[in-house]
C-alpha positions, 0 to 999 in steps of 0.5 A: 726425318731421323727415326729410331731403328727400323719402322715398326720396331717398337710402335707400342708403348712399354707394357709394365707388369702390375703394381706391387706393394713396393711400387705402390709406396713409391707411386704414393710418393709421386702422387704427393709430389705432383701438385708441387711439381705441376706448380714448377712447370712453365710453358716455353713459347719458342716452339709449339707444345714445349715446357720445362720445370724449375725454369729450365736452366739447371745442369744437363737438363736435369731440372726438367727430365726428372719431373717429366719422367716422374709425371710419365711414370705416374700417368702410366700406372693404372692405379694413379689416383687423380684426386691424390695427385691433383692433376689429371692423367692426360695433363701429366702426359701432356706436360711430360711430352712438352718437357721432352720436346723442350729438351730436344729443341734446347739440346746441342742437336736442336735448331740454332737459337733454341736456347735455355731461357733467362729465368730469375733464381736459376743457374745464370751460367746456363741461361741462353745456352744449350745443354749437351755440353758439346766440347766441354769435356768428358765429365759434363758431356757424359753426365748428360746420359741421365737426360738422354736416357730419360728422353728415351724412356718417356718416348717408350712409356708414352709412345701412343702420344709421341709425334714423329717430330719428337721421336726424330729429335730424341733419336738424334740425341741418342745418336749424338751421345753414341757418336761421342762415346761409342768408341771411347774406352772407359775411364780409370780412377781410384784415389781421390776421384773415382770414375765409378759414377761417370762410367755408370752413367756413360754405360746408361747413355750408350745402352739407351742409344743402342736400345732406342736405335736398335735397327741401326747397323752401329747399334750392336757396337754401341751395346758392346761398348756399353757393356764394357763401360758397365763392367768397368763401373765397378772394376777393382785392381784385383780383377786384373789378376783374375784369369777366370772366364767371363764372356768370351774371354777372362775377367783380366781381359775385360778389366785390363787396367781400368779400375774404379774401386779400391781393392776393398770395394769402396769408392773414393771421390772428392778426396774421401771414401764416399758412400754416395759415390760408392752407391753409384756403382750399385745404382747403375744396376737399377738405372741401366737395368731398368732401361733394358727391362723397359725394352724387354731385354735381358740384363747383361752380366757385365751390369752385375760385376762386383755390385754385390761386393760393393753393396755389402760394404754399404749394408754394413754401414747403414744406420737406423734411418737407412743412411750409410755412415760417411766415415771420412765426412760428407760434402753433400746433404747429410740427410737426403730427402728421398732415394737414400735407400736405392742401393738396398732396393737394388740388392733386395730385387736383384740379389734377393737379399732380405737384409737389404729389403729391411734396410730399404724399408727403413730409408723409405719410411724415413723419406715418407714421413719427411715428405708428409711433414713437408706437405708433399715436397721433399724439402721444407719450402722455407728452407729451400727458399733461404738455404745456400746449397752446395749447388744453389739454388737449394730448390733444385734438391726437389729433383730427388723426385727422379730417384723416387721415379727410378725406384718406382720403375725398378719395382714395377719392372722387377717386382717387390724384391725379397721379403724383409728380414726380422730387424732384430736378427738383421742387427745380430748378423750385421754386428761386428768389426770390419777393417778396410785397409785400402779405404783406410778405416775401421768400423764397428757395428754394435748394439748402441749404434756404430763407431768408425775410425779413419786414418786416411783422407780425413783423420777422424772418429765418428760415434753414432747412436742407433739413430745414426746421422739423424743425431750425429752429423758425418762431418769431416775431422770429427773428434780427432784433433785439427791443429793450426801451426803458423806458417805450416799448412796442414798435411798428413804423413803417416808414420804408423797405424795398426788396428786390432780386433779385440774383445769384440771391438777394435783398438786403433793406434795412429801416429801421423805427422801433421802441418808439414811434419812439424807436429806429431799426432798420436792417438789410441782409440778403442771401440768397446764391445758394448758401444762405448769408446775410449780415446786418447790423443796428443800433439807433440812438436817435432820442431820449434813452432807457433801453435795457432789453434787446436780443436780436439773432440769436435762433434757436429750435432744434427738440430733439424726439425722434421715434424714426423721424426720427433722426438729426435728431430724436434728442432732443439737439443739439450746439452747437459754439463755439471753446472747446468743444462741448456736447450739450443734451438735449431733454425736457419738464419741469414747471418752469423750474428744470430749464432750462439757460442757458449764457452763452458770452461773445463767440465768433467763431462757433457751429455748431448740430449740424452743421446751421447754421454762423454767423460773427458779431460782436455787441455783446452776449454769446451765450446758449444756453437749453436749455429744458425748460418750455413754456407753451404747448407748440409744440415742445421747442426750445432758444433761441440768442441770438447777442447779448444785452444785459441791462444797462440802457444810457443812450442819447443821441440818435444813439448806437448801442444795438447791432449784429450782423454775421453770415454764416449757412451752412446745412448746414455742418459745425462743422469748416468754420465757423471758416474761413467768411469775414466781413469788414465794411468801413469806409465813409461814415456810414450805409452798410455793406458786407459781404464773404464768400467770393465775394460782396459786399453793401452799402447806404446807409441814408440820403443821396443816391445816390453812389459809396461807398468801403469800406476794409479791411486789405490781404488776400492775395488780392482778390475782383473784383466786377462794377460796382465799383472796387477801389483797392489802395494800400499796406497797405489797399484799398477797394471803390468801390460806387455806392449809392442810399439804402435800396437794397441791392446784392449782387454775386458775385465774377467773379474772384480776383486777386493784386496786387503794388504799387499798382493800381486794378481796375475790373470792368464788369457785362459781364465786362470787367476793367481794371487801372490802375497807380497808380505803379511797375510793379505785377504782377497775377495773375488766378487761375492763368490769367494774369499781367500786369506793368503799366508806370507809369500803364498801363491794361490789360484783364486779363479780357475 
């Protein structure tokens, strides 16, 4: 019989440290889920003492290994509460071992004829087959590491109850995985599809084999290869030029030409910079680290390489619910029910990071409240039964209980982690602007939430309140325009992009040719220090085309019902506009016929549920789509489009196809939105200048550097902006702004003045303000502080 290692190497079950405050919280989540999990367990009569979860025929054995490990870990806790769990400790152990045996028999190494059952409601393509994916290629075969490693952990946790037959079969599975990948070099992949996750789980499988079969002569080679996969899980291009010492050689020698991260430590998968897959690199420190910790082994240094750098990105983008902002869209569930805080848990435990500890508790508290609202399930049972998931059936999302189990084991092995930072101090530390040129986005964390602007993969801007993606969905192509040109499929050809940090925020200028270079998209987007955003975008034909449609200002609004997260996620949203307010209910339907589509005309403003105010001027009409049918389901969410054009439009070369000008104000009440200031000034061709209360943003999309005059009708009061000139004459005024092509500027008003007569005002960047009479004896008042009467032709310092 194929037994692990040498006889007597690990005959006793793993000894876990005592429970702590954090492990207990995850244990309570496991206990609440166990009654539901037990209801999804079924016996498999093909072999003795076998059973499976969720029908036993999902991908890679994951439907069974996750619940089995959750049961095994709960049973191993001296504090497991049988009354709360509803299942006796002995029964948990029995079901976990029966599940492990089922997986052994149905693996590629199991006897012929032992295949997964045909069960209604599961993945039909997996029924009647084995898992292990032998011959299916690297991606599916390597992904089985999660199940392979889970089997090893169950054997160690429940060693006293594991029979020799089961041990032998698990050993055979470990050896099989090592035989497939023990000599294969790690994969490289940066753009479009990172190999970060694949390299991470392959290192997990190889480490499991080396630990479980530690007495074999090949084990040392397997562990050496596992370490190589660990290092290359988070390898970046600059590592190939790092000649610093690492192990017995250098970083360069360890990395060579294998990269999984962009140079700014983001990971890109499914064609977008993806927080889930970036997080996978950090999570490998939890999964592989716990495998070593369970065996009482020291964690390899390769397992830590670049993890802290990757985590710092995720930390900065984490919102009020504990989720990292998806700056280029999200193709999985927007609101995962559990485990989204795992990267923070890793940083809290291994990096002793107080900020991470605080963010972990945000996410965990959110998950706990959602689970309580679902009666112990991770997802609402009715939703799981009726929604069309990215990978049906939706019921399989309950497998996130595996992440809860992994977090429980992490804290049980390595302790509660750092003491959490004060939330207010945390927000001060994390506030500010970050620009990631390789990932292709700018991000601003401010007092009202977060704002991001992406110019690569998905051209979009995403304004979030502090509630984050529990309010605004991270849908691709948010806010910035999406054109459709007849006969010319969409494409992105970047002409210019520049991001400038200015006045405590950022201003981005983007020029990109779309739709096979037939349409030019030019955008100015300024994220202001207080969280407001100014936006201008226009589309211009580069040749004669038929514009078939254009959406600008698209925002997707979460409309879920989570009983314990109200009043935000209460299952309804109110849209306010000048003419009326209307409440839209969020619920899941079975066909598009129940959707509500309201055309609102051309309102001057809208307010989303007292959570986001928007003043705007657009070419098209405003539409609110109260959705009830989703395929695939990512969240129950409504669509707001500020400017939609649906009628076919013939454009001659140089003609404008559409524009949208807006100011967005997070966390603004609907009573205040009508009073939000938005002024668009007239300027030279190819330029734009916007003013809102306290700020000016401008750019020149093309042309040589010059001083551009921007005019507007004379207001009652004038804002003075450093570095600009202001000419007030008669019924009009103009701001003079020095601009370079495709370079944006944003300035905060230094003063507000009142003027009688004709005056020129110049404000220096050092704070001095001069007023010059343009004739007559004008009067200038600076706020409530001072008043100046100028003589004809006089130049006078009024501030400074």
